[in-house]
C-alpha positions as CSV (number, residue, x, y, z in Angstrom):
1,M,-24.8,-17.0,-67.7
2,D,-26.7,-19.8,-68.0
3,W,-30.0,-18.7,-67.8
4,Q,-31.6,-22.6,-68.5
5,A,-29.8,-23.3,-65.5
6,L,-30.6,-20.5,-63.9
7,R,-34.7,-21.6,-64.6
8,L,-34.5,-25.4,-63.3
9,S,-33.0,-23.8,-60.2
10,L,-36.0,-20.7,-59.9
11,R,-38.3,-24.0,-60.7
12,L,-36.8,-26.4,-58.2
13,A,-36.9,-23.7,-55.5
14,A,-41.0,-22.7,-56.0
15,W,-41.3,-26.3,-56.4
16,T,-39.6,-27.3,-53.4
17,S,-41.3,-23.8,-51.3
18,A,-44.6,-24.9,-52.1
19,I,-43.4,-28.3,-51.3
20,L,-42.5,-28.0,-47.4
21,F,-45.6,-25.5,-47.5
22,V,-48.1,-28.3,-47.9
23,I,-46.1,-30.6,-45.6
24,G,-44.5,-28.7,-43.6
25,L,-47.3,-26.6,-41.9
26,P,-48.9,-29.9,-40.3
27,L,-45.7,-31.1,-38.8
28,A,-45.0,-27.3,-37.4
29,A,-47.8,-27.2,-35.7
30,W,-47.8,-30.5,-34.5
31,L,-44.4,-29.4,-32.9
32,A,-45.4,-26.1,-31.8
33,R,-47.9,-27.1,-29.5
34,S,-47.3,-31.2,-28.5
35,R,-46.0,-32.7,-25.4
36,W,-45.2,-35.8,-25.7
37,R,-41.8,-36.8,-24.3
38,W,-40.6,-38.2,-27.6
39,K,-41.2,-34.5,-29.3
40,F,-37.0,-34.5,-29.1
41,L,-36.2,-37.2,-31.5
42,V,-38.7,-35.8,-34.7
43,E,-36.9,-32.1,-33.8
44,A,-33.7,-33.9,-33.6
45,V,-34.8,-35.5,-37.5
46,V,-35.9,-32.6,-38.9
47,A,-32.9,-30.9,-38.2
48,L,-30.3,-33.1,-39.7
49,P,-29.9,-31.4,-42.6
50,I,-28.5,-28.6,-41.3
51,V,-25.5,-30.6,-40.0
52,L,-25.0,-32.9,-41.9
53,P,-22.9,-33.1,-44.5
54,P,-25.0,-32.8,-48.1
55,T,-22.8,-35.3,-49.5
56,V,-24.5,-37.5,-47.1
57,L,-27.5,-36.9,-46.9
58,G,-27.5,-37.1,-51.1
59,F,-25.9,-40.4,-50.7
60,Y,-28.5,-42.0,-48.7
61,V,-31.1,-39.9,-50.6
62,L,-29.7,-41.5,-53.7
63,V,-30.1,-44.9,-52.3
64,A,-33.1,-44.4,-51.5
65,L,-34.6,-43.6,-54.4
66,G,-32.6,-46.2,-56.6
67,P,-34.2,-48.6,-58.5
68,R,-33.6,-51.3,-55.8
69,S,-35.6,-49.5,-52.9
70,P,-39.2,-49.8,-52.1
71,L,-39.5,-46.4,-53.4
72,G,-38.0,-46.6,-56.6
73,Q,-39.0,-50.3,-57.8
74,A,-42.9,-48.6,-57.2
75,W,-41.6,-44.7,-59.1
76,L,-40.6,-47.5,-61.5
77,R,-44.2,-49.4,-61.7
78,A,-46.1,-46.0,-62.2
79,T,-43.7,-44.5,-64.7
80,G,-41.5,-46.3,-66.2
81,S,-38.6,-44.1,-65.1
82,T,-35.8,-44.0,-62.2
83,L,-35.9,-40.9,-60.0
84,P,-32.3,-40.7,-59.5
85,F,-30.6,-37.5,-62.2
86,T,-34.1,-36.3,-62.6
87,F,-35.7,-33.7,-61.7
88,E,-38.7,-35.1,-59.6
89,G,-35.4,-36.9,-57.9
90,L,-34.0,-33.4,-57.3
91,L,-37.0,-32.2,-56.0
92,V,-37.3,-35.1,-53.9
93,A,-33.7,-34.4,-52.6
94,S,-34.6,-30.9,-51.8
95,V,-37.2,-31.1,-49.9
96,L,-35.2,-33.4,-47.5
97,Y,-32.7,-30.5,-47.7
98,S,-35.1,-27.4,-46.8
99,L,-36.8,-29.1,-44.2
100,P,-35.3,-27.4,-41.3
101,F,-35.3,-23.9,-43.0
102,A,-39.3,-24.0,-43.3
103,V,-40.2,-26.1,-40.5
104,Q,-38.3,-24.7,-37.4
105,P,-39.9,-21.4,-38.8
106,F,-43.2,-22.2,-39.5
107,A,-42.8,-23.5,-35.4
108,A,-41.3,-20.9,-33.9
109,G,-44.2,-18.5,-35.5
110,L,-47.4,-20.7,-34.6
111,A,-45.7,-21.9,-30.6
112,A,-45.4,-17.1,-30.5
113,V,-49.4,-17.4,-31.2
114,D,-51.6,-16.0,-27.8
115,P,-52.9,-19.9,-26.9
116,R,-55.8,-18.1,-25.2
117,L,-57.0,-16.7,-28.6
118,V,-56.8,-19.8,-29.8
119,E,-58.6,-21.4,-27.2
120,A,-61.6,-18.2,-27.3
121,S,-62.0,-19.0,-31.3
122,W,-62.8,-22.7,-30.0
123,S,-65.5,-21.5,-26.9
124,L,-67.2,-19.6,-30.0
125,G,-67.8,-23.0,-31.9
126,V,-64.9,-22.9,-34.6
127,S,-63.4,-26.4,-35.3
128,R,-60.2,-27.1,-34.8
129,L,-58.9,-26.3,-38.9
130,A,-60.9,-23.3,-39.1
131,T,-59.9,-22.5,-36.1
132,F,-56.2,-22.9,-37.2
133,F,-56.4,-21.4,-40.5
134,R,-58.3,-18.1,-39.7
135,V,-56.6,-17.2,-36.1
136,Q,-53.2,-19.8,-35.6
137,V,-52.0,-19.1,-40.0
138,P,-52.7,-15.5,-40.0
139,L,-50.9,-14.4,-36.7
140,A,-47.8,-16.6,-37.5
141,R,-47.5,-15.4,-40.7
142,P,-44.1,-13.6,-40.2
143,G,-42.7,-17.2,-39.1
144,I,-44.1,-18.6,-42.3
145,I,-43.0,-16.2,-44.9
146,T,-39.2,-16.3,-43.2
147,G,-39.7,-20.3,-43.7
148,L,-41.1,-20.2,-47.0
149,V,-37.8,-17.4,-48.2
150,L,-35.9,-19.1,-46.3
151,S,-36.3,-22.3,-47.9
152,F,-36.6,-21.0,-51.4
153,A,-32.5,-19.2,-50.8
154,H,-31.6,-22.4,-49.5
155,T,-33.1,-24.3,-52.6
156,L,-31.4,-21.6,-55.0
157,G,-28.2,-22.3,-53.3
158,E,-27.8,-26.3,-53.0
159,F,-25.0,-27.6,-54.5
160,G,-23.6,-31.2,-52.7
161,V,-27.1,-32.7,-52.4
162,V,-28.1,-31.8,-55.9
163,L,-24.6,-33.5,-57.6
164,M,-25.3,-36.3,-55.8
165,V,-28.4,-37.2,-56.4
166,G,-29.4,-35.2,-60.3
167,G,-25.5,-34.8,-61.5
168,N,-25.0,-32.2,-64.2
169,L,-27.6,-32.9,-67.0
170,P,-28.4,-30.1,-69.4
171,G,-32.1,-28.7,-68.8
172,V,-32.4,-31.7,-66.7
173,T,-31.1,-31.1,-62.9
174,R,-28.1,-29.1,-64.5
175,T,-28.6,-26.1,-61.4
176,V,-27.1,-22.8,-61.3
177,S,-24.7,-23.9,-58.5
178,I,-23.6,-26.2,-60.5
179,A,-23.4,-24.2,-63.6
180,I,-21.0,-21.7,-61.5
181,Y,-18.6,-24.4,-60.3
182,D,-18.2,-25.9,-64.0
183,D,-17.2,-22.1,-65.4
184,V,-15.0,-22.2,-62.9
185,Q,-13.1,-25.6,-64.4
186,A,-13.5,-24.3,-67.2
187,L,-11.5,-21.0,-65.9
188,D,-14.5,-19.2,-66.9
189,Y,-14.6,-16.6,-64.1
190,A,-16.4,-13.9,-65.9
191,A,-19.1,-16.0,-66.7
192,A,-18.5,-17.4,-62.7
193,A,-18.6,-14.5,-61.1
194,E,-21.2,-12.4,-63.8
195,T,-23.3,-15.9,-62.1
196,S,-22.0,-15.6,-58.7
197,A,-23.1,-11.9,-58.2
198,L,-26.8,-12.8,-59.0
199,L,-27.0,-15.3,-56.4
200,L,-25.2,-12.7,-54.0
201,A,-27.7,-9.8,-54.6
202,I,-30.4,-12.7,-54.2
203,S,-28.9,-14.0,-50.9
204,F,-29.2,-10.5,-50.0
205,A,-32.4,-9.9,-50.6
206,V,-33.8,-13.4,-49.2
207,L,-32.5,-11.3,-45.6
208,A,-33.4,-8.2,-46.0
209,V,-37.3,-9.5,-46.9
210,T,-36.4,-11.6,-43.8
211,Y,-35.5,-9.9,-41.2
212,G,-37.9,-7.1,-42.4
213,V,-40.9,-9.1,-41.6
214,Q,-39.5,-10.0,-38.2
215,R,-38.6,-6.3,-37.8
216,R,-42.4,-5.5,-38.7
217,A,-43.8,-8.2,-36.1
218,R,-41.9,-7.3,-33.6
219,V,-43.4,-4.1,-34.1
220,T,-46.6,-5.2,-34.8
221,W,-46.9,-7.1,-31.6
222,P,-44.6,-5.6,-29.1
223,L,-46.2,-8.2,-25.9
224,A,-44.7,-11.1,-28.8
225,S,-41.4,-10.1,-28.8
C-alpha cells in the first residue's frame, strides 16, 4: 500500500472539508432562506459538479488555474510558482468538485430549522449573526455533519479531477485513487486490492455515520421529519 498517497489524500480531504465548511455554510444559509427569483440558477451552478464529467470539470479548472489566466497570473506573481500540478491547485479543484456534497446537506439542515425559533431569538435582541451560530447552526448540526462527512469521503475517492489538475507526482499530487490505478496498470493486483479494501471500509463507515446522524436527528426532532 502506498502510505504516502494515503496521507496526501487524507490531508487533501481534511483541507477540502474545512474550506467547504467556511465558504459553504454562508452559501447554504442564503440558499435555505433566500426568496430571490433567480435563486435556482445559483442552485444549478452549485449542483453542476454532480452531473458534469470529472474530466470536463478538471479541464476547465486546469484552464482557469493556468499561467495564462488572471487567477494563475496573480498566483504566479504572488508565489513565483504555478497552480496546476501542485497541492494548492489540487485543493482548489477538490473544493469545486465537492461543493454540492457539502452545500446541499448544509442547506437542507438549515431549511429544517423552525423559523419561529429564529424570530424569537431576534425579538430578544440577539443579532442575526449570533442567532445563526447560537440557534440555527446547532439545530442544523445533522445536516452540517452529513455535509462534512460526504465532502471528506468524496474528496478521498477523487480520480478524474485529480488526474487532470494535479497529474501523478509522488508526494505532491499522487492520491490514493491514482495509486490504485497505477497498481492495476502495473498488474500489481494484490496492492490494488489492499488499498481498495481500505477505501471500501472508509466508504462504508462514512455512510454508516451519515445515516446514523440522520436517524438520530429524526428521533430527537420527530416533528421535523
